[in-house]
C-alpha positions as CSV (number, residue, x, y, z in Angstrom):
1,D,49.7,-24.5,-30.5
2,G,47.5,-27.4,-29.6
3,Y,50.2,-29.5,-28.0
4,P,50.0,-30.7,-24.4
5,M,52.5,-29.8,-21.7
6,C,55.2,-32.5,-21.4
7,S,54.4,-32.7,-17.7
8,H,50.8,-33.4,-18.5
9,L,51.4,-36.6,-20.6
10,P,49.5,-39.5,-19.1
11,F,51.0,-42.0,-16.7
12,K,52.9,-44.6,-18.7
13,H,52.2,-42.8,-21.9
14,F,54.4,-45.2,-23.8
15,L,51.9,-48.0,-23.0
16,K,48.8,-46.0,-24.0
17,E,46.7,-46.0,-27.2
18,G,48.5,-44.1,-29.9
19,A,52.0,-44.7,-28.6
20,V,54.4,-45.1,-31.6
21,Y,57.4,-47.4,-31.9
22,R,60.0,-47.5,-34.7
23,L,62.0,-50.6,-35.6
24,L,65.8,-50.1,-35.1
25,G,66.8,-53.6,-36.1
26,S,70.0,-54.7,-34.3
27,R,71.0,-51.2,-33.4
28,K,70.2,-50.2,-29.8
29,S,70.7,-46.5,-30.2
30,P,67.6,-44.3,-30.7
31,E,67.7,-42.4,-33.9
32,L,65.2,-39.6,-33.1
33,Q,66.8,-38.7,-29.7
34,A,70.1,-37.3,-28.7
35,T,72.5,-40.2,-27.7
36,D,76.2,-40.9,-27.4
37,T,78.4,-43.5,-29.0
38,L,78.4,-45.5,-25.7
39,W,75.0,-46.9,-26.6
40,E,76.6,-49.2,-29.2
41,T,80.2,-49.6,-27.9
42,I,79.7,-50.5,-24.2
43,D,77.6,-53.3,-22.8
44,H,75.4,-51.1,-20.6
45,P,72.1,-52.5,-19.3
46,H,69.2,-52.0,-21.7
47,L,65.5,-52.4,-21.3
48,E,64.4,-55.8,-22.4
49,L,60.8,-57.1,-22.8
50,D,59.7,-60.4,-21.4
51,T,57.6,-62.6,-23.8
52,S,54.7,-62.3,-21.3
53,S,54.6,-58.5,-21.8
54,P,51.6,-57.0,-23.6
55,L,54.1,-54.6,-25.2
56,Y,56.2,-57.5,-26.4
57,N,53.1,-59.0,-28.1
58,K,52.4,-55.7,-30.0
59,L,56.0,-55.2,-31.2
60,C,56.6,-58.9,-32.0
61,S,53.3,-59.0,-34.0
62,P,53.4,-62.8,-34.4
63,N,52.1,-64.5,-37.5
64,S,49.9,-67.6,-37.6
65,N,52.9,-69.8,-36.7
66,G,53.7,-67.7,-33.6
67,D,56.9,-66.2,-35.2
68,C,57.6,-62.5,-34.7
69,T,57.2,-60.4,-37.8
70,F,58.7,-57.2,-36.3
71,P,56.8,-54.5,-38.3
72,G,58.8,-51.3,-39.1
73,Y,56.2,-49.0,-37.5
74,V,53.9,-49.9,-34.6
75,K,51.1,-47.6,-33.2
76,L,49.3,-49.0,-30.2
77,D,45.6,-49.5,-31.0
78,E,44.6,-49.7,-27.3
79,N,45.8,-49.0,-23.8
80,L,47.9,-51.9,-22.7
81,V,46.6,-53.6,-19.5
82,Y,49.2,-55.1,-17.2
83,G,47.2,-56.1,-14.1
84,S,49.2,-58.4,-11.9
85,L,52.1,-58.3,-14.4
86,A,52.9,-54.7,-13.5
87,D,55.1,-55.7,-10.5
88,S,57.2,-58.1,-12.5
89,L,57.9,-56.5,-15.9
90,A,60.7,-54.1,-16.5
91,E,58.9,-51.6,-18.7
92,Y,56.3,-50.9,-15.9
93,E,59.1,-49.8,-13.5
94,V,60.2,-46.9,-15.6
95,D,58.7,-43.4,-16.4
96,T,59.5,-43.6,-20.1
97,I,61.2,-45.8,-22.7
98,R,64.0,-44.7,-25.1
99,S,64.8,-47.9,-26.9
100,V,63.8,-51.5,-25.9
101,R,65.1,-54.9,-26.8
102,V,62.3,-57.2,-28.0
103,Q,64.4,-60.2,-29.0
104,S,67.7,-61.5,-27.5
105,S,68.0,-64.7,-29.5
106,P,69.0,-65.9,-32.0
107,A,72.3,-64.1,-32.1
108,I,71.0,-60.9,-33.7
109,P,68.8,-58.9,-31.2
110,V,65.9,-56.7,-32.3
111,Y,65.3,-53.2,-30.8
112,Y,62.5,-50.6,-31.1
113,E,62.6,-46.9,-30.4
114,Y,59.7,-45.2,-28.6
115,V,58.7,-41.9,-30.2
116,R,57.3,-39.6,-27.5
117,P,54.4,-37.5,-28.8
118,P,55.0,-33.8,-29.4
119,C,54.7,-31.8,-26.2
120,V,55.7,-28.4,-24.8
121,F,58.5,-27.7,-22.2
122,Q,58.3,-24.5,-20.2
123,N,61.3,-22.1,-20.2
124,F,60.6,-20.7,-16.7
125,L,59.7,-23.1,-13.9
126,S,58.5,-22.7,-10.3
127,N,59.5,-26.2,-9.5
128,G,62.7,-26.6,-11.5
129,R,65.6,-28.8,-10.5
130,K,69.2,-28.7,-11.6
131,A,70.0,-31.3,-14.2
132,I,73.6,-31.9,-15.4
133,T,74.4,-32.9,-19.0
134,G,78.2,-32.6,-18.9
135,Q,81.1,-33.6,-16.7
136,V,81.5,-32.7,-13.1
137,H,85.1,-31.9,-12.2
138,G,86.9,-32.2,-8.9
139,D,86.4,-28.5,-8.2
140,R,82.6,-28.9,-8.8
141,I,82.7,-27.0,-12.1
142,V,80.0,-28.4,-14.3
143,D,80.5,-28.4,-18.1
144,R,76.8,-28.1,-18.8
145,S,73.6,-28.0,-16.8
146,Y,70.0,-26.7,-17.1
147,C,66.9,-26.2,-15.1
148,A,64.6,-29.2,-15.6
149,D,60.9,-29.7,-14.9
150,Q,60.7,-32.2,-12.1
151,E,57.4,-33.4,-13.4
152,T,58.9,-34.6,-16.7
153,E,61.3,-37.4,-17.6
154,S,64.4,-35.3,-17.6
155,A,67.5,-37.1,-16.1
156,A,68.8,-40.1,-14.4
157,A,69.1,-40.4,-10.6
158,T,72.3,-39.2,-9.1
159,C,72.6,-40.5,-5.5
160,C,74.9,-39.4,-2.6
161,D,75.5,-40.8,0.9
162,S,73.0,-39.6,3.5
163,S,75.9,-38.1,5.5
164,W,76.8,-35.7,2.7
165,E,76.0,-32.6,4.9
166,Q,78.6,-33.5,7.4
167,V,81.4,-34.1,4.9
168,V,83.9,-31.4,4.2
169,G,84.7,-30.9,0.5
170,L,83.3,-33.1,-2.2
171,G,82.5,-36.0,0.0
172,P,81.6,-39.4,-1.3
173,D,81.4,-40.0,-5.0
174,A,77.9,-39.8,-6.5
175,T,76.5,-42.9,-8.1
176,I,73.9,-43.1,-11.0
177,E,71.0,-45.4,-10.4
178,C,68.9,-46.5,-13.3
179,H,67.0,-49.3,-14.9
180,Y,68.7,-48.9,-18.3
181,Y,71.5,-46.9,-19.8
182,A,70.8,-43.2,-20.3
183,E,67.4,-43.5,-18.6
184,R,65.3,-40.4,-18.1
185,M,62.9,-40.2,-15.1
186,K,60.9,-37.7,-13.0
187,Y,62.4,-36.3,-9.9
188,S,60.1,-38.3,-7.7
189,S,61.3,-41.5,-9.3
190,A,64.9,-40.5,-9.0
191,S,64.4,-39.8,-5.3
192,Q,62.8,-43.2,-4.8
193,L,65.6,-45.1,-6.6
194,C,68.2,-43.4,-4.4
195,S,66.2,-44.2,-1.3
196,E,66.0,-47.9,-2.4
197,A,69.8,-47.8,-2.7
198,G,70.2,-46.5,0.8
199,R,71.2,-43.0,-0.4
200,D,69.8,-39.6,-0.9
201,I,69.4,-37.8,-4.2
202,C,72.3,-35.4,-4.6
203,P,71.5,-31.8,-4.0
204,A,72.8,-29.2,-6.5
205,S,75.4,-28.0,-4.0
206,R,77.1,-31.4,-4.0
207,V,77.7,-31.8,-7.7
């Protein structure tokens, strides 16, 4: 069909030439991705660009006076080079972007949605990981789950205490670690986030 595998998209594909962003205005909820009402109603952390960011400059698209024009559609015309900025800017810490805040002031913020390029997911995987999309009840019954490709941005990090194997029953509550609300990341990134929090990524048997 001519489309790449989703697991084969380039590193930081949202910062590469050809990456597409759509203006959302003051709404933070992506329009082309499945979301829930909590995006708008609860003050969860959202990804925000610093004015020193190369991506900020592209989305701001300043005029001759230096004021942002915020075009409705932005397609990157080059690979964005971060260099020494990579360690300090929020967007370089994530595997992908869903929506991003470009302006916090004045009072009305401005958001853009990243439009991931078309790609192909496999139905059958040799390296699949359990991803949960519904609620986990006290008896460990899960409303909805599926087998996710650990090489794609599939889910957030769910972390458990490192002593989970010695705990009888459900054990300690799992916590979600993320850079922004409803973040999607690869399995390796989720494992790293849990490790930085002093915990382990929760195995399927614990949730």
